[in-house]
DRENNU-568943 format. One line per field, with one value per residue: residue number from 1; x, y, z of N, C-alpha, C in turn. Coordinates in Angstrom, 1 decimal. Atoms other than C-alpha are relative to their C-alpha. Layout:
<rs>
num: c(NUM; ...)
nc1: c(X; ...)
nc2: c(Y; ...)
nc3: c(Z; ...)
cac1: c(X; ...)
cac2: c(Y; ...)
cac3: c(Z; ...)
cc1: c(X; ...)
cc2: c(Y; ...)
cc3: c(Z; ...)
</rs>
This chain:
<rs>
num: c(1; 2; 3; 4; 5; 6; 7; 8; 9; 10; 11; 12; 13; 14; 15; 16; 17; 18; 19; 20; 21; 22; 23; 24; 25; 26; 27; 28; 29; 30; 31; 32; 33; 34; 35; 36; 37; 38; 39; 40; 41; 42; 43; 44; 45; 46; 47; 48; 49; 50; 51; 52; 53; 54; 55; 56; 57; 58)
nc1: c(0.3; -1.1; 0.2; -0.9; -0.9; -0.5; 0.6; -0.5; 1.1; 0.0; 0.5; -0.9; 0.3; -0.6; 0.9; -0.5; 1.1; -0.2; -1.4; -0.7; -0.1; 0.2; -0.1; 0.7; -0.1; 1.2; 0.4; 0.4; -1.1; -0.2; -1.0; 0.3; -1.1; 0.4; -0.5; 0.6; 0.0; -1.4; -0.3; 0.8; -0.7; -1.3; 0.3; 0.5; -1.2; -0.8; 0.8; -0.1; -1.4; -0.1; 0.8; -0.8; -1.1; 0.5; 0.4; -1.2; -0.7; 0.8)
nc2: c(-1.3; -0.8; -1.4; -0.6; -1.0; -0.8; 0.3; -0.8; -0.2; 1.0; 1.2; 0.7; -0.4; 0.7; 0.2; 0.7; 0.8; 1.4; 0.2; 0.0; -1.2; 0.5; -0.9; 0.6; -0.8; -0.3; 1.2; 1.0; 0.8; -0.5; 0.7; -0.2; 0.3; -0.1; -1.1; -0.3; -1.5; -0.6; -0.1; -1.1; -1.2; -0.1; -0.4; -1.4; -0.9; 0.0; -0.7; -1.4; -0.4; 0.0; -1.2; -1.2; 0.0; -0.4; -1.4; -0.8; -0.1; -0.6)
nc3: c(0.6; 0.4; 0.0; 1.0; -0.5; 1.2; 1.2; 1.2; 1.0; 1.0; -0.5; -0.9; -1.4; -1.2; -1.1; -1.2; -0.6; -0.3; -0.2; 1.3; 0.8; 1.4; 1.1; 1.1; 1.2; 0.6; 0.7; -1.0; -0.6; -1.4; -0.9; -1.4; -0.9; -1.3; -0.7; -1.2; -0.4; 0.0; 1.4; 0.6; -0.5; 0.7; 1.4; 0.0; -0.2; 1.2; 1.0; -0.4; 0.3; 1.5; 0.5; -0.3; 0.9; 1.3; 0.0; -0.1; 1.2; 1.0)
cac1: c(253.3; 255.8; 256.2; 257.6; 260.6; 261.5; 259.5; 261.1; 258.8; 259.9; 258.5; 261.5; 261.0; 262.5; 260.4; 260.9; 258.8; 258.9; 262.6; 263.5; 264.8; 263.6; 264.6; 262.4; 262.9; 260.2; 260.2; 259.4; 262.8; 263.3; 266.1; 265.4; 268.0; 267.4; 267.8; 267.1; 266.8; 270.6; 271.1; 268.4; 270.1; 273.5; 272.0; 270.2; 273.4; 275.3; 272.5; 272.5; 276.3; 276.1; 273.4; 275.5; 278.5; 276.5; 275.1; 278.6; 279.9; 277.0)
cac2: c(35.0; 37.0; 40.7; 42.6; 44.7; 45.9; 46.0; 47.2; 48.7; 46.0; 43.3; 42.1; 41.9; 40.9; 39.4; 38.2; 35.5; 32.1; 32.6; 33.1; 36.1; 35.6; 37.4; 36.9; 38.1; 39.5; 36.2; 34.3; 32.8; 32.9; 32.1; 31.8; 31.9; 31.1; 34.1; 35.1; 38.4; 38.8; 38.1; 40.6; 43.2; 42.5; 42.8; 46.0; 47.6; 46.6; 47.9; 51.2; 51.5; 50.7; 53.4; 55.9; 55.0; 55.3; 58.7; 59.9; 59.1; 60.7)
cac3: c(-7.0; -9.0; -8.7; -11.8; -10.8; -14.3; -17.5; -20.8; -23.4; -25.8; -23.6; -21.6; -17.8; -14.5; -11.8; -8.2; -6.6; -4.9; -4.0; -7.7; -9.7; -13.3; -16.4; -19.5; -23.1; -25.2; -27.1; -23.8; -23.1; -19.4; -16.9; -13.2; -10.4; -6.8; -4.5; -1.0; 0.9; 1.3; -2.4; -3.4; -1.2; -2.8; -6.3; -5.4; -4.1; -7.2; -9.5; -7.6; -8.0; -11.7; -12.2; -10.4; -12.5; -15.7; -14.8; -13.9; -17.4; -19.3)
cc1: c(1.3; -0.3; 1.0; 0.9; 0.6; -0.8; 0.4; -1.2; -0.1; -0.5; 0.9; -0.4; 0.8; -1.0; 0.6; -1.2; 0.4; 1.5; 0.8; 0.1; 0.0; 0.0; -0.7; 0.1; -1.3; -0.5; -0.5; 1.1; 0.3; 1.2; -0.4; 1.2; -0.6; 0.6; -0.8; 0.1; 1.4; 0.5; -0.6; 0.7; 1.3; -0.2; -0.4; 1.1; 0.8; -0.7; 0.1; 1.4; 0.2; -0.8; 0.8; 1.2; -0.4; -0.4; 1.3; 0.8; -0.9; 0.4)
cc2: c(0.7; 1.5; 0.6; 1.1; 0.9; -0.5; 0.9; 0.2; -1.0; -1.4; -0.8; 0.4; -0.9; -0.1; -0.7; -0.7; -1.4; -0.3; 0.0; 1.5; -0.5; 1.1; -0.6; 1.0; 0.2; -1.2; -1.1; -0.9; 0.5; -0.8; 0.4; -0.4; 0.1; 1.2; 0.3; 1.4; 0.6; 0.1; 1.2; 1.3; 0.3; 0.5; 1.4; 1.0; 0.1; 0.7; 1.5; 0.6; 0.1; 1.2; 1.2; 0.2; 0.4; 1.4; 0.9; 0.1; 0.5; 1.4)
cc3: c(-0.4; -0.1; -1.0; 0.7; -1.1; -1.2; -1.1; -1.0; -1.1; 0.4; 1.0; 1.4; 1.0; 1.1; 1.2; 0.6; 0.3; 0.2; -1.3; -0.6; -1.5; -1.0; -1.2; -1.2; -0.5; -0.8; 1.0; 0.5; 1.4; 0.7; 1.4; 0.9; 1.4; 0.7; 1.2; 0.4; -0.1; -1.5; -0.7; 0.5; -0.7; -1.4; -0.1; 0.2; -1.2; -1.2; 0.3; -0.4; -1.5; -0.6; 0.3; -0.9; -1.4; -0.1; 0.1; -1.4; -1.2; -0.3)
</rs>
């Protein structure tokens, strides 16, 4: 089972499930990377830091 974690209005999405982080374009091209709980936490921390940095430069 995959859970969407991000869905762009144009159809792009990122899902997590079955130990995979999958990014899919609106055209259906997908790439999946194996990831576990520690990797998810690391990615989450980096995404939060990137969002903070983007907001600071707006």
